[in-house]
C-alpha positions, 0 to 999 in steps of 0.5 A: 499500500502506498502513502497516498492511499493510505492516507486516502483511507485513512479518512472516515467518519470519525474523521470529518465528523472532528473536523464538523465539530471543529466547523461549528465550534468556531463558528459558534465562537464566532457569533458568541459575544465570548470575547474571544482574541481569534487568532489564538483560538484559530491557532487551537483549532487548526492544530487540533487538526493537525493533531488528531486528523490524519497523517499523523494524527495515525502515525500516533495512532500505534504507527510512532511512539514519537509521534504518540508523544508528540501529539501527546505534548502538543494536546497538553502543553501546546494547544491548552496556552493558545486556548487560555490564551485567546480567552478575553479579560471580563473571562474570571471564574471564582472557582478557577482562583482558589490557592488549593485550585493552583495546587490540584491545577499543578497535578492537573498538568503534569500527572496526566503525562504520568497516568497515561504512560502506564503500559496498560492505559496507553495500549488500551488508549490505541488499542480503543478508540473509546479510550483514545476519546478520553485519554484526548479529553483529558488531556486537553481538560487538564492542559487548560486547569495546568496554563489557567493560574498562569496565563488567567487573562485578568491579571488578578488572577495569575499567580505571582513571579516567584509561585509561577517560576517554582510552579513552572519549574517543576512542572519542568523536573517533573517532565522531565523525569519522565523524560529520562525514563523514557528513552533511557530505560529498556521497558516497552512503554508501549508494546504496541508501538514495536509490533507488526502493522498490517501495512506496509508502509508503515513496517517500511518505516518502523524499519527504518527508524527501529523499534528503540530509536523511536521510544528516544525519540519519543524520551527525548521529546518529553525531555527536551521540547516540553521544557523548553515549552516551559523555559518560555513561560519562565522568562516571561514569568522572570519580565513580570518580576522586573516591570518595574512597579507600578506599571500595568500588568496587560494579558499575555500578547 
């Protein structure tokens, strides 16, 4: 089977349903009076489509562990950050602003990546569409919760820079630990990614990369690019900390 044929046949009713849902969400956002920032919102929707649809979504669904890991980083970290940035300045739900919520938010941002990479859950999410749907929804929801204390549109709802730096740095350490384990440990976290494929094109691709190298690339993605995202957010917190006293803080650009 050729790559082109596989991509064409990889589309399904679920893919079309996802596109329809995204288009409907975009339409509702445009027609609503929420005052969403369209650039960030459109970027989040487009990135979600890229992440979940063929060909990238197919690669992540049991073909390459590295693509699977990249998909999780996008769903947990990048897309939720864009969605929080898209919110209007007057969006300030009270229950999101307590100190206890912020502690839970850290766990929400770090825990799912560890939880979904236990072998049983990782395997189930790849093999069972219903579990994969739960995984996708939970990663995005927990990502939204994690980024709220840092990127909330209203300045008074954000953490002060000092705690914000600690919040982000410790999250970086937790993801680094998982990345190191995935990169250096010979254990196979999700065996389906090393199992034979029924599609000759993917079998050839796996043969060229190798299961061990694929797993190591996935671990490095968790280890380095994800921490670079956190580092960028930490630098923004440092900039806030060094801003002269009395300067009015604006929402993230």
